[in-house]
C-alpha positions as protocol buffer text, in pm:
chain_id: "A"
residue {
  index: 1
  type: UNK
  ca { x: -3739 y: 121 z: -1024 }
}
residue {
  index: 2
  type: UNK
  ca { x: -4117 y: 123 z: -1005 }
}
residue {
  index: 3
  type: UNK
  ca { x: -4261 y: 215 z: -669 }
}
residue {
  index: 4
  type: UNK
  ca { x: -4591 y: 31 z: -704 }
}
residue {
  index: 5
  type: UNK
  ca { x: -4478 y: -318 z: -781 }
}
residue {
  index: 6
  type: UNK
  ca { x: -4552 y: -577 z: -514 }
}
residue {
  index: 7
  type: UNK
  ca { x: -4816 y: -703 z: -276 }
}
residue {
  index: 8
  type: UNK
  ca { x: -4731 y: -752 z: 92 }
}
residue {
  index: 9
  type: UNK
  ca { x: -4736 y: -1129 z: 50 }
}
residue {
  index: 10
  type: UNK
  ca { x: -4432 y: -1117 z: -179 }
}
residue {
  index: 11
  type: UNK
  ca { x: -4118 y: -1250 z: -12 }
}
residue {
  index: 12
  type: UNK
  ca { x: -3791 y: -1119 z: -150 }
}
residue {
  index: 13
  type: UNK
  ca { x: -3463 y: -1301 z: -203 }
}
residue {
  index: 14
  type: UNK
  ca { x: -3301 y: -1080 z: 63 }
}
residue {
  index: 15
  type: UNK
  ca { x: -3574 y: -1168 z: 313 }
}
residue {
  index: 16
  type: UNK
  ca { x: -3527 y: -1539 z: 246 }
}
residue {
  index: 17
  type: UNK
  ca { x: -3150 y: -1512 z: 293 }
}
residue {
  index: 18
  type: UNK
  ca { x: -3187 y: -1314 z: 615 }
}
residue {
  index: 19
  type: UNK
  ca { x: -3421 y: -1575 z: 764 }
}
residue {
  index: 20
  type: UNK
  ca { x: -3181 y: -1856 z: 671 }
}
residue {
  index: 21
  type: UNK
  ca { x: -2873 y: -1675 z: 799 }
}
residue {
  index: 22
  type: UNK
  ca { x: -3019 y: -1596 z: 1139 }
}
residue {
  index: 23
  type: UNK
  ca { x: -3379 y: -1550 z: 1246 }
}
residue {
  index: 24
  type: UNK
  ca { x: -3276 y: -1287 z: 1501 }
}
residue {
  index: 25
  type: UNK
  ca { x: -3114 y: -1089 z: 1221 }
}
residue {
  index: 26
  type: UNK
  ca { x: -3444 y: -1119 z: 1035 }
}
residue {
  index: 27
  type: UNK
  ca { x: -3628 y: -989 z: 1342 }
}
residue {
  index: 28
  type: UNK
  ca { x: -3416 y: -673 z: 1360 }
}
residue {
  index: 29
  type: UNK
  ca { x: -3432 y: -607 z: 987 }
}
residue {
  index: 30
  type: UNK
  ca { x: -3788 y: -706 z: 894 }
}
residue {
  index: 31
  type: UNK
  ca { x: -3986 y: -691 z: 1219 }
}
residue {
  index: 32
  type: UNK
  ca { x: -3823 y: -388 z: 1384 }
}
residue {
  index: 33
  type: UNK
  ca { x: -3741 y: -253 z: 1036 }
}
residue {
  index: 34
  type: UNK
  ca { x: -3407 y: -97 z: 1131 }
}
residue {
  index: 35
  type: UNK
  ca { x: -3066 y: -82 z: 965 }
}
residue {
  index: 36
  type: UNK
  ca { x: -2730 y: 59 z: 1075 }
}
residue {
  index: 37
  type: UNK
  ca { x: -2666 y: 424 z: 1003 }
}
residue {
  index: 38
  type: UNK
  ca { x: -2414 y: 468 z: 721 }
}
residue {
  index: 39
  type: UNK
  ca { x: -2120 y: 526 z: 952 }
}
residue {
  index: 40
  type: UNK
  ca { x: -2192 y: 200 z: 1136 }
}
residue {
  index: 41
  type: UNK
  ca { x: -2233 y: -26 z: 834 }
}
residue {
  index: 42
  type: UNK
  ca { x: -1958 y: -275 z: 765 }
}
residue {
  index: 43
  type: UNK
  ca { x: -1683 y: -199 z: 516 }
}
residue {
  index: 44
  type: UNK
  ca { x: -1789 y: -465 z: 265 }
}
residue {
  index: 45
  type: UNK
  ca { x: -2152 y: -355 z: 278 }
}
residue {
  index: 46
  type: UNK
  ca { x: -2069 y: 12 z: 228 }
}
residue {
  index: 47
  type: UNK
  ca { x: -1833 y: -58 z: -61 }
}
residue {
  index: 48
  type: UNK
  ca { x: -2100 y: -275 z: -221 }
}
residue {
  index: 49
  type: UNK
  ca { x: -2369 y: -13 z: -167 }
}
residue {
  index: 50
  type: UNK
  ca { x: -2168 y: 274 z: -310 }
}
residue {
  index: 51
  type: UNK
  ca { x: -2056 y: 62 z: -604 }
}
residue {
  index: 52
  type: UNK
  ca { x: -2411 y: -49 z: -683 }
}
residue {
  index: 53
  type: UNK
  ca { x: -2555 y: 301 z: -656 }
}
residue {
  index: 54
  type: UNK
  ca { x: -2289 y: 438 z: -891 }
}
residue {
  index: 55
  type: UNK
  ca { x: -2325 y: 163 z: -1151 }
}
residue {
  index: 56
  type: UNK
  ca { x: -2701 y: 207 z: -1142 }
}
residue {
  index: 57
  type: UNK
  ca { x: -2660 y: 565 z: -1265 }
}
residue {
  index: 58
  type: UNK
  ca { x: -2416 y: 454 z: -1535 }
}
residue {
  index: 59
  type: UNK
  ca { x: -2642 y: 185 z: -1680 }
}
residue {
  index: 60
  type: UNK
  ca { x: -2960 y: 391 z: -1635 }
}
residue {
  index: 61
  type: UNK
  ca { x: -2807 y: 657 z: -1859 }
}
residue {
  index: 62
  type: UNK
  ca { x: -2716 y: 392 z: -2119 }
}
residue {
  index: 63
  type: UNK
  ca { x: -3073 y: 260 z: -2103 }
}
residue {
  index: 64
  type: UNK
  ca { x: -3206 y: 606 z: -2187 }
}
residue {
  index: 65
  type: UNK
  ca { x: -2916 y: 707 z: -2417 }
}
residue {
  index: 66
  type: UNK
  ca { x: -2781 y: 396 z: -2593 }
}
residue {
  index: 67
  type: UNK
  ca { x: -2415 y: 419 z: -2684 }
}
residue {
  index: 68
  type: UNK
  ca { x: -2341 y: 736 z: -2484 }
}
residue {
  index: 69
  type: UNK
  ca { x: -2066 y: 579 z: -2275 }
}
residue {
  index: 70
  type: UNK
  ca { x: -1892 y: 910 z: -2205 }
}
residue {
  index: 71
  type: UNK
  ca { x: -2214 y: 1070 z: -2082 }
}
residue {
  index: 72
  type: UNK
  ca { x: -2290 y: 769 z: -1863 }
}
residue {
  index: 73
  type: UNK
  ca { x: -1946 y: 783 z: -1704 }
}
residue {
  index: 74
  type: UNK
  ca { x: -1974 y: 1157 z: -1644 }
}
residue {
  index: 75
  type: UNK
  ca { x: -2312 y: 1129 z: -1470 }
}
residue {
  index: 76
  type: UNK
  ca { x: -2211 y: 830 z: -1258 }
}
residue {
  index: 77
  type: UNK
  ca { x: -1878 y: 972 z: -1146 }
}
residue {
  index: 78
  type: UNK
  ca { x: -2030 y: 1313 z: -1074 }
}
residue {
  index: 79
  type: UNK
  ca { x: -2288 y: 1154 z: -846 }
}
residue {
  index: 80
  type: UNK
  ca { x: -2016 y: 951 z: -675 }
}
residue {
  index: 81
  type: UNK
  ca { x: -1800 y: 1259 z: -617 }
}
residue {
  index: 82
  type: UNK
  ca { x: -2093 y: 1448 z: -464 }
}
residue {
  index: 83
  type: UNK
  ca { x: -2184 y: 1152 z: -241 }
}
residue {
  index: 84
  type: UNK
  ca { x: -1826 y: 1115 z: -115 }
}
residue {
  index: 85
  type: UNK
  ca { x: -1788 y: 1489 z: -55 }
}
residue {
  index: 86
  type: UNK
  ca { x: -2095 y: 1485 z: 167 }
}
residue {
  index: 87
  type: UNK
  ca { x: -1991 y: 1179 z: 370 }
}
residue {
  index: 88
  type: UNK
  ca { x: -1804 y: 1102 z: 687 }
}
residue {
  index: 89
  type: UNK
  ca { x: -1449 y: 966 z: 705 }
}
residue {
  index: 90
  type: UNK
  ca { x: -1548 y: 605 z: 631 }
}
residue {
  index: 91
  type: UNK
  ca { x: -1763 y: 702 z: 335 }
}
residue {
  index: 92
  type: UNK
  ca { x: -1478 y: 912 z: 195 }
}
residue {
  index: 93
  type: UNK
  ca { x: -1239 y: 614 z: 228 }
}
residue {
  index: 94
  type: UNK
  ca { x: -1478 y: 364 z: 70 }
}
residue {
  index: 95
  type: UNK
  ca { x: -1595 y: 611 z: -193 }
}
residue {
  index: 96
  type: UNK
  ca { x: -1240 y: 688 z: -301 }
}
residue {
  index: 97
  type: UNK
  ca { x: -1171 y: 316 z: -339 }
}
residue {
  index: 98
  type: UNK
  ca { x: -1483 y: 270 z: -553 }
}
residue {
  index: 99
  type: UNK
  ca { x: -1389 y: 580 z: -753 }
}
residue {
  index: 100
  type: UNK
  ca { x: -1053 y: 432 z: -847 }
}
residue {
  index: 101
  type: UNK
  ca { x: -1210 y: 106 z: -955 }
}
residue {
  index: 102
  type: UNK
  ca { x: -1506 y: 242 z: -1149 }
}
residue {
  index: 103
  type: UNK
  ca { x: -1309 y: 520 z: -1318 }
}
residue {
  index: 104
  type: UNK
  ca { x: -1112 y: 242 z: -1485 }
}
residue {
  index: 105
  type: UNK
  ca { x: -1411 y: 15 z: -1539 }
}
residue {
  index: 106
  type: UNK
  ca { x: -1621 y: 278 z: -1713 }
}
residue {
  index: 107
  type: UNK
  ca { x: -1340 y: 315 z: -1968 }
}
residue {
  index: 108
  type: UNK
  ca { x: -1304 y: -63 z: -1994 }
}
residue {
  index: 109
  type: UNK
  ca { x: -1672 y: -151 z: -2040 }
}
residue {
  index: 110
  type: UNK
  ca { x: -1716 y: -2 z: -2393 }
}
residue {
  index: 111
  type: UNK
  ca { x: -1411 y: -197 z: -2509 }
}
residue {
  index: 112
  type: UNK
  ca { x: -1552 y: -536 z: -2410 }
}
residue {
  index: 113
  type: UNK
  ca { x: -1921 y: -462 z: -2475 }
}
residue {
  index: 114
  type: UNK
  ca { x: -1920 y: -202 z: -2756 }
}
residue {
  index: 115
  type: UNK
  ca { x: -2262 y: -295 z: -2893 }
}
residue {
  index: 116
  type: UNK
  ca { x: -2434 y: -389 z: -2568 }
}
residue {
  index: 117
  type: UNK
  ca { x: -2795 y: -279 z: -2530 }
}
residue {
  index: 118
  type: UNK
  ca { x: -2923 y: -219 z: -2178 }
}
residue {
  index: 119
  type: UNK
  ca { x: -3277 y: -360 z: -2137 }
}
residue {
  index: 120
  type: UNK
  ca { x: -3345 y: -317 z: -1763 }
}
residue {
  index: 121
  type: UNK
  ca { x: -3175 y: -150 z: -1468 }
}
residue {
  index: 122
  type: UNK
  ca { x: -3275 y: -226 z: -1108 }
}
residue {
  index: 123
  type: UNK
  ca { x: -3608 y: -369 z: -1222 }
}
residue {
  index: 124
  type: UNK
  ca { x: -3838 y: -535 z: -972 }
}
residue {
  index: 125
  type: UNK
  ca { x: -4023 y: -854 z: -1073 }
}
residue {
  index: 126
  type: UNK
  ca { x: -4256 y: -1084 z: -887 }
}
residue {
  index: 127
  type: UNK
  ca { x: -4401 y: -1425 z: -956 }
}
residue {
  index: 128
  type: UNK
  ca { x: -4666 y: -1620 z: -765 }
}
residue {
  index: 129
  type: UNK
  ca { x: -4544 y: -1940 z: -601 }
}
residue {
  index: 130
  type: UNK
  ca { x: -4864 y: -2058 z: -436 }
}
residue {
  index: 131
  type: UNK
  ca { x: -5181 y: -1884 z: -321 }
}
residue {
  index: 132
  type: UNK
  ca { x: -5032 y: -1773 z: 11 }
}
residue {
  index: 133
  type: UNK
  ca { x: -4726 y: -1592 z: -117 }
}
residue {
  index: 134
  type: UNK
  ca { x: -4507 y: -1499 z: -411 }
}
residue {
  index: 135
  type: UNK
  ca { x: -4140 y: -1442 z: -488 }
}
residue {
  index: 136
  type: UNK
  ca { x: -4003 y: -1096 z: -555 }
}
residue {
  index: 137
  type: UNK
  ca { x: -3659 y: -984 z: -667 }
}
residue {
  index: 138
  type: UNK
  ca { x: -3477 y: -690 z: -820 }
}
residue {
  index: 139
  type: UNK
  ca { x: -3227 y: -772 z: -1091 }
}
residue {
  index: 140
  type: UNK
  ca { x: -2929 y: -539 z: -1121 }
}
residue {
  index: 141
  type: UNK
  ca { x: -2910 y: -545 z: -1499 }
}
residue {
  index: 142
  type: UNK
  ca { x: -3059 y: -717 z: -1804 }
}
residue {
  index: 143
  type: UNK
  ca { x: -2845 y: -661 z: -2108 }
}
residue {
  index: 144
  type: UNK
  ca { x: -2829 y: -787 z: -2466 }
}
residue {
  index: 145
  type: UNK
  ca { x: -2480 y: -841 z: -2608 }
}
residue {
  index: 146
  type: UNK
  ca { x: -2499 y: -969 z: -2965 }
}
residue {
  index: 147
  type: UNK
  ca { x: -2765 y: -1242 z: -2982 }
}
residue {
  index: 148
  type: UNK
  ca { x: -2743 y: -1327 z: -2610 }
}
residue {
  index: 149
  type: UNK
  ca { x: -2956 y: -1169 z: -2337 }
}
residue {
  index: 150
  type: UNK
  ca { x: -2794 y: -1177 z: -1992 }
}
residue {
  index: 151
  type: UNK
  ca { x: -2943 y: -1135 z: -1646 }
}
residue {
  index: 152
  type: UNK
  ca { x: -2660 y: -982 z: -1445 }
}
residue {
  index: 153
  type: UNK
  ca { x: -2585 y: -935 z: -1076 }
}
residue {
  index: 154
  type: UNK
  ca { x: -2302 y: -707 z: -965 }
}
residue {
  index: 155
  type: UNK
  ca { x: -2080 y: -828 z: -681 }
}
residue {
  index: 156
  type: UNK
  ca { x: -1808 y: -638 z: -496 }
}
residue {
  index: 157
  type: UNK
  ca { x: -1570 y: -897 z: -357 }
}
residue {
  index: 158
  type: UNK
  ca { x: -1240 y: -877 z: -168 }
}
residue {
  index: 159
  type: UNK
  ca { x: -1104 y: -1145 z: -401 }
}
residue {
  index: 160
  type: UNK
  ca { x: -1275 y: -1312 z: -694 }
}
residue {
  index: 161
  type: UNK
  ca { x: -1512 y: -1588 z: -589 }
}
residue {
  index: 162
  type: UNK
  ca { x: -1403 y: -1949 z: -629 }
}
residue {
  index: 163
  type: UNK
  ca { x: -1629 y: -2218 z: -769 }
}
residue {
  index: 164
  type: UNK
  ca { x: -1777 y: -2301 z: -428 }
}
residue {
  index: 165
  type: UNK
  ca { x: -1883 y: -1939 z: -373 }
}
residue {
  index: 166
  type: UNK
  ca { x: -2021 y: -1916 z: -726 }
}
residue {
  index: 167
  type: UNK
  ca { x: -2224 y: -2233 z: -666 }
}
residue {
  index: 168
  type: UNK
  ca { x: -2347 y: -2153 z: -316 }
}
residue {
  index: 169
  type: UNK
  ca { x: -2397 y: -1776 z: -344 }
}
residue {
  index: 170
  type: UNK
  ca { x: -2424 y: -1689 z: -711 }
}
residue {
  index: 171
  type: UNK
  ca { x: -2621 y: -1985 z: -843 }
}
residue {
  index: 172
  type: UNK
  ca { x: -2852 y: -1992 z: -541 }
}
residue {
  index: 173
  type: UNK
  ca { x: -2960 y: -1638 z: -626 }
}
residue {
  index: 174
  type: UNK
  ca { x: -2943 y: -1614 z: -1006 }
}
residue {
  index: 175
  type: UNK
  ca { x: -3084 y: -1958 z: -1084 }
}
residue {
  index: 176
  type: UNK
  ca { x: -3402 y: -1851 z: -903 }
}
residue {
  index: 177
  type: UNK
  ca { x: -3406 y: -1525 z: -1096 }
}
residue {
  index: 178
  type: UNK
  ca { x: -3372 y: -1719 z: -1422 }
}
residue {
  index: 179
  type: UNK
  ca { x: -3657 y: -1951 z: -1325 }
}
residue {
  index: 180
  type: UNK
  ca { x: -3883 y: -1657 z: -1241 }
}
residue {
  index: 181
  type: UNK
  ca { x: -3805 y: -1479 z: -1568 }
}
residue {
  index: 182
  type: UNK
  ca { x: -3902 y: -1792 z: -1762 }
}
residue {
  index: 183
  type: UNK
  ca { x: -4236 y: -1802 z: -1577 }
}
residue {
  index: 184
  type: UNK
  ca { x: -4289 y: -1433 z: -1654 }
}
residue {
  index: 185
  type: UNK
  ca { x: -4196 y: -1494 z: -2021 }
}
residue {
  index: 186
  type: UNK
  ca { x: -3921 y: -1229 z: -2009 }
}
residue {
  index: 187
  type: UNK
  ca { x: -3635 y: -1318 z: -2247 }
}
residue {
  index: 188
  type: UNK
  ca { x: -3314 y: -1430 z: -2073 }
}
residue {
  index: 189
  type: UNK
  ca { x: -3058 y: -1670 z: -2224 }
}
residue {
  index: 190
  type: UNK
  ca { x: -2786 y: -1674 z: -1957 }
}
residue {
  index: 191
  type: UNK
  ca { x: -2722 y: -1543 z: -1608 }
}
residue {
  index: 192
  type: UNK
  ca { x: -2398 y: -1371 z: -1512 }
}
residue {
  index: 193
  type: UNK
  ca { x: -2208 y: -1240 z: -1212 }
}
residue {
  index: 194
  type: UNK
  ca { x: -1991 y: -937 z: -1277 }
}
residue {
  index: 195
  type: UNK
  ca { x: -1734 y: -911 z: -999 }
}
residue {
  index: 196
  type: UNK
  ca { x: -1550 y: -595 z: -900 }
}
residue {
  index: 197
  type: UNK
  ca { x: -1253 y: -686 z: -684 }
}
residue {
  index: 198
  type: UNK
  ca { x: -1196 y: -422 z: -418 }
}
residue {
  index: 199
  type: UNK
  ca { x: -880 y: -560 z: -255 }
}
residue {
  index: 200
  type: UNK
  ca { x: -603 y: -306 z: -292 }
}
residue {
  index: 201
  type: UNK
  ca { x: -236 y: -382 z: -340 }
}
residue {
  index: 202
  type: UNK
  ca { x: -36 y: -433 z: -24 }
}
residue {
  index: 203
  type: UNK
  ca { x: 238 y: -210 z: 112 }
}
residue {
  index: 204
  type: UNK
  ca { x: 603 y: -280 z: 180 }
}
residue {
  index: 205
  type: UNK
  ca { x: 893 y: -409 z: -28 }
}
residue {
  index: 206
  type: UNK
  ca { x: 701 y: -709 z: -169 }
}
residue {
  index: 207
  type: UNK
  ca { x: 405 y: -507 z: -291 }
}
residue {
  index: 208
  type: UNK
  ca { x: 371 y: -469 z: -666 }
}
residue {
  index: 209
  type: UNK
  ca { x: 395 y: -108 z: -772 }
}
residue {
  index: 210
  type: UNK
  ca { x: 222 y: -157 z: -1108 }
}
residue {
  index: 211
  type: UNK
  ca { x: -154 y: -98 z: -1115 }
}
residue {
  index: 212
  type: UNK
  ca { x: -391 y: -391 z: -1146 }
}
residue {
  index: 213
  type: UNK
  ca { x: -469 y: -502 z: -1499 }
}
residue {
  index: 214
  type: UNK
  ca { x: -834 y: -495 z: -1603 }
}
residue {
  index: 215
  type: UNK
  ca { x: -846 y: -873 z: -1578 }
}
residue {
  index: 216
  type: UNK
  ca { x: -729 y: -852 z: -1216 }
}
residue {
  index: 217
  type: UNK
  ca { x: -994 y: -595 z: -1125 }
}
residue {
  index: 218
  type: UNK
  ca { x: -1304 y: -714 z: -1310 }
}
residue {
  index: 219
  type: UNK
  ca { x: -1435 y: -1058 z: -1399 }
}
residue {
  index: 220
  type: UNK
  ca { x: -1751 y: -1181 z: -1572 }
}
residue {
  index: 221
  type: UNK
  ca { x: -1880 y: -1535 z: -1514 }
}
residue {
  index: 222
  type: UNK
  ca { x: -2193 y: -1662 z: -1689 }
}
residue {
  index: 223
  type: UNK
  ca { x: -2385 y: -1989 z: -1716 }
}
residue {
  index: 224
  type: UNK
  ca { x: -2721 y: -2143 z: -1805 }
}
residue {
  index: 225
  type: UNK
  ca { x: -2906 y: -2276 z: -1497 }
}
residue {
  index: 226
  type: UNK
  ca { x: -3013 y: -2640 z: -1510 }
}
residue {
  index: 227
  type: UNK
  ca { x: -3369 y: -2756 z: -1452 }
}
residue {
  index: 228
  type: UNK
  ca { x: -3282 y: -2980 z: -1151 }
}
residue {
  index: 229
  type: UNK
  ca { x: -3092 y: -2696 z: -984 }
}
residue {
  index: 230
  type: UNK
  ca { x: -3380 y: -2453 z: -1030 }
}
residue {
  index: 231
  type: UNK
  ca { x: -3635 y: -2709 z: -907 }
}
residue {
  index: 232
  type: UNK
  ca { x: -3440 y: -2784 z: -588 }
}
residue {
  index: 233
  type: UNK
  ca { x: -3391 y: -2414 z: -515 }
}
residue {
  index: 234
  type: UNK
  ca { x: -3760 y: -2338 z: -555 }
}
residue {
  index: 235
  type: UNK
  ca { x: -3863 y: -2629 z: -331 }
}
residue {
  index: 236
  type: UNK
  ca { x: -3640 y: -2481 z: -60 }
}
residue {
  index: 237
  type: UNK
  ca { x: -3779 y: -2135 z: -142 }
}
residue {
  index: 238
  type: UNK
  ca { x: -4136 y: -2249 z: -77 }
}
residue {
  index: 239
  type: UNK
  ca { x: -4038 y: -2423 z: 248 }
}
residue {
  index: 240
  type: UNK
  ca { x: -3864 y: -2114 z: 386 }
}
residue {
  index: 241
  type: UNK
  ca { x: -4143 y: -1886 z: 262 }
}
residue {
  index: 242
  type: UNK
  ca { x: -4398 y: -2086 z: 460 }
}
residue {
  index: 243
  type: UNK
  ca { x: -4192 y: -2036 z: 774 }
}
residue {
  index: 244
  type: UNK
  ca { x: -4178 y: -1661 z: 713 }
}
residue {
  index: 245
  type: UNK
  ca { x: -4552 y: -1640 z: 643 }
}
residue {
  index: 246
  type: UNK
  ca { x: -4624 y: -1818 z: 972 }
}
residue {
  index: 247
  type: UNK
  ca { x: -4391 y: -1577 z: 1152 }
}
residue {
  index: 248
  type: UNK
  ca { x: -4552 y: -1274 z: 987 }
}
residue {
  index: 249
  type: UNK
  ca { x: -4895 y: -1389 z: 1108 }
}
residue {
  index: 250
  type: UNK
  ca { x: -4798 y: -1330 z: 1472 }
}
residue {
  index: 251
  type: UNK
  ca { x: -4981 y: -1022 z: 1594 }
}
residue {
  index: 252
  type: UNK
  ca { x: -4740 y: -853 z: 1835 }
}
residue {
  index: 253
  type: UNK
  ca { x: -4372 y: -763 z: 1821 }
}
residue {
  index: 254
  type: UNK
  ca { x: -4324 y: -951 z: 2149 }
}
residue {
  index: 255
  type: UNK
  ca { x: -4458 y: -1270 z: 1992 }
}
residue {
  index: 256
  type: UNK
  ca { x: -4230 y: -1225 z: 1693 }
}
residue {
  index: 257
  type: UNK
  ca { x: -3931 y: -1166 z: 1920 }
}
residue {
  index: 258
  type: UNK
  ca { x: -3998 y: -1491 z: 2106 }
}
residue {
  index: 259
  type: UNK
  ca { x: -4056 y: -1684 z: 1783 }
}
residue {
  index: 260
  type: UNK
  ca { x: -3704 y: -1642 z: 1640 }
}
residue {
  index: 261
  type: UNK
  ca { x: -3376 y: -1804 z: 1743 }
}
residue {
  index: 262
  type: UNK
  ca { x: -3019 y: -1675 z: 1726 }
}
residue {
  index: 263
  type: UNK
  ca { x: -2759 y: -1838 z: 1502 }
}
residue {
  index: 264
  type: UNK
  ca { x: -2465 y: -1777 z: 1734 }
}
residue {
  index: 265
  type: UNK
  ca { x: -2105 y: -1862 z: 1654 }
}
residue {
  index: 266
  type: UNK
  ca { x: -2126 y: -1875 z: 1273 }
}
residue {
  index: 267
  type: UNK
  ca { x: -2001 y: -1645 z: 999 }
}
residue {
  index: 268
  type: UNK
  ca { x: -2354 y: -1509 z: 975 }
}
residue {
  index: 269
  type: UNK
  ca { x: -2314 y: -1392 z: 1335 }
}
residue {
  index: 270
  type: UNK
  ca { x: -1954 y: -1278 z: 1289 }
}
residue {
  index: 271
  type: UNK
  ca { x: -2039 y: -1036 z: 1005 }
}
residue {
  index: 272
  type: UNK
  ca { x: -2389 y: -939 z: 1117 }
}
residue {
  index: 273
  type: UNK
  ca { x: -2467 y: -567 z: 1133 }
}
residue {
  index: 274
  type: UNK
  ca { x: -2675 y: -632 z: 1445 }
}
residue {
  index: 275
  type: UNK
  ca { x: -2410 y: -829 z: 1638 }
}
residue {
  index: 276
  type: UNK
  ca { x: -2352 y: -573 z: 1914 }
}
residue {
  index: 277
  type: UNK
  ca { x: -2725 y: -519 z: 1954 }
}
residue {
  index: 278
  type: UNK
  ca { x: -2783 y: -893 z: 1977 }
}
residue {
  index: 279
  type: UNK
  ca { x: -2509 y: -942 z: 2238 }
}
residue {
  index: 280
  type: UNK
  ca { x: -2645 y: -656 z: 2446 }
}
residue {
  index: 281
  type: UNK
  ca { x: -2986 y: -823 z: 2451 }
}
residue {
  index: 282
  type: UNK
  ca { x: -2832 y: -1155 z: 2550 }
}
residue {
  index: 283
  type: UNK
  ca { x: -2656 y: -981 z: 2841 }
}
residue {
  index: 284
  type: UNK
  ca { x: -2983 y: -826 z: 2955 }
}
residue {
  index: 285
  type: UNK
  ca { x: -2870 y: -473 z: 2873 }
}
residue {
  index: 286
  type: UNK
  ca { x: -3113 y: -202 z: 2760 }
}
residue {
  index: 287
  type: UNK
  ca { x: -3100 y: -159 z: 2381 }
}
residue {
  index: 288
  type: UNK
  ca { x: -3318 y: 147 z: 2318 }
}
residue {
  index: 289
  type: UNK
  ca { x: -3023 y: 388 z: 2339 }
}
residue {
  index: 290
  type: UNK
  ca { x: -2815 y: 167 z: 2109 }
}
residue {
  index: 291
  type: UNK
  ca { x: -3095 y: 161 z: 1852 }
}
residue {
  index: 292
  type: UNK
  ca { x: -3144 y: 538 z: 1872 }
}
residue {
  index: 293
  type: UNK
  ca { x: -2771 y: 606 z: 1835 }
}
residue {
  index: 294
  type: UNK
  ca { x: -2652 y: 347 z: 1584 }
}
residue {
  index: 295
  type: UNK
  ca { x: -2956 y: 252 z: 1378 }
}
residue {
  index: 296
  type: UNK
  ca { x: -3215 y: 416 z: 1157 }
}
residue {
  index: 297
  type: UNK
  ca { x: -3548 y: 312 z: 999 }
}
residue {
  index: 298
  type: UNK
  ca { x: -3497 y: 99 z: 691 }
}
residue {
  index: 299
  type: UNK
  ca { x: -3501 y: 315 z: 380 }
}
residue {
  index: 300
  type: UNK
  ca { x: -3656 y: 45 z: 163 }
}
residue {
  index: 301
  type: UNK
  ca { x: -3926 y: -196 z: 270 }
}
residue {
  index: 302
  type: UNK
  ca { x: -4254 y: -358 z: 179 }
}
residue {
  index: 303
  type: UNK
  ca { x: -4560 y: -185 z: 317 }
}
residue {
  index: 304
  type: UNK
  ca { x: -4770 y: -430 z: 513 }
}
residue {
  index: 305
  type: UNK
  ca { x: -5105 y: -258 z: 462 }
}
residue {
  index: 306
  type: UNK
  ca { x: -5109 y: -167 z: 92 }
}
residue {
  index: 307
  type: UNK
  ca { x: -5065 y: -372 z: -223 }
}
residue {
  index: 308
  type: UNK
  ca { x: -4755 y: -175 z: -318 }
}
residue {
  index: 309
  type: UNK
  ca { x: -4393 y: -146 z: -236 }
}
residue {
  index: 310
  type: UNK
  ca { x: -4352 y: 184 z: -56 }
}
residue {
  index: 311
  type: UNK
  ca { x: -4019 y: 342 z: -143 }
}
residue {
  index: 312
  type: UNK
  ca { x: -3938 y: 599 z: 121 }
}
residue {
  index: 313
  type: UNK
  ca { x: -3771 y: 924 z: 27 }
}
residue {
  index: 314
  type: UNK
  ca { x: -3428 y: 865 z: -122 }
}
residue {
  index: 315
  type: UNK
  ca { x: -3461 y: 489 z: -121 }
}
residue {
  index: 316
  type: UNK
  ca { x: -3543 y: 447 z: -489 }
}
residue {
  index: 317
  type: UNK
  ca { x: -3198 y: 578 z: -572 }
}
residue {
  index: 318
  type: UNK
  ca { x: -3008 y: 445 z: -274 }
}
residue {
  index: 319
  type: UNK
  ca { x: -3131 y: 94 z: -211 }
}
residue {
  index: 320
  type: UNK
  ca { x: -2916 y: -132 z: 9 }
}
residue {
  index: 321
  type: UNK
  ca { x: -2775 y: -460 z: -120 }
}
C-alpha cells in the first residue's frame, strides 16, 4: 500500500459506514481516533483482521512472484505462526482457527485459479465526487482469471451470507468500488466477494466428525453492478459525505461531541467496540481510565494537516478491516 495517497478531504467507505451505523461510534473512531487494544477487540473483528493480514502476504508474494503458490503459502503461514506465538490467549485461539482454514485454502486456491494473475493487493484509490470532497477506498485484491478481471473483497463470516446480506453489505460496498474504478479508467469486469466461513463444527453426539469440504469452507460470489444501483449508492454517498464534512468543520472536540447522536438499541450498538465506553458516558462515569486501559491510538488514519495518508508504524502491514 502506498503511504502518500490521499488528501484530507477524501472520505473512505469505512468512515461512511461508521457515520451511518452510529454517529457516536464515528466520534470515538474518527474524532478521538481510538480503537480497542487487540485483546479487547471482538471475536469476529479479530478473526477478520488476522485473516486479512495473512491473505495480504499470500497475494503480495504472488503479485511479485507469479505462479509461486508454495512460496506464497510458506511466507503467509510463517507470518501467521509468528503473530500467533507473540499474542495473548484470544489471539492464539483466533489465530489457530484462521491457521486451520487458510492452511487448507492455500492448497485449494491453485486448484481453482491455476492461471490467475494478481494485479493489485491492498491498493488505495481515490476519486473526486465534488469540489468539497472525494471518495477513497482500499480494494483487497484485483485479479485476472482468464479473460475476466475481478475486483475482490475478502469476508470472514460465521456462516455464508444469504442474498439479503450480499445485497445490503456486499453490493453496497463493491458496487461503489466498481463505479470508482470505471471513473479512474482501471480495468474491472466483475466484482466478487470471497467468503471464508469461520464457524467450526459443533461438539457432542450429533456433530459431524468429518472435516468440512472446501465448498463448505470457501465460497466465491461475483456479479456485474448495474448502473441504477451504482447511481443510487453514489447519491447516498454524496449526501452522507456532506454531513461528515460539516461535522469535520467544527473546531473543538467538545463541539464534535455535542454534534453526534447515539444509535442505541440496534445491532450497530450491540456489536460496537465502544459499547462499554458509550454506556459509561451515558451514566455520567469518568471514561479517561477506560480509554487508557482498553483503547489505543488508531494505527491507520488520514492526517488532517497534510495532503497524504499517514501510515503509522506497523499500520501498512496490519490495517484493520
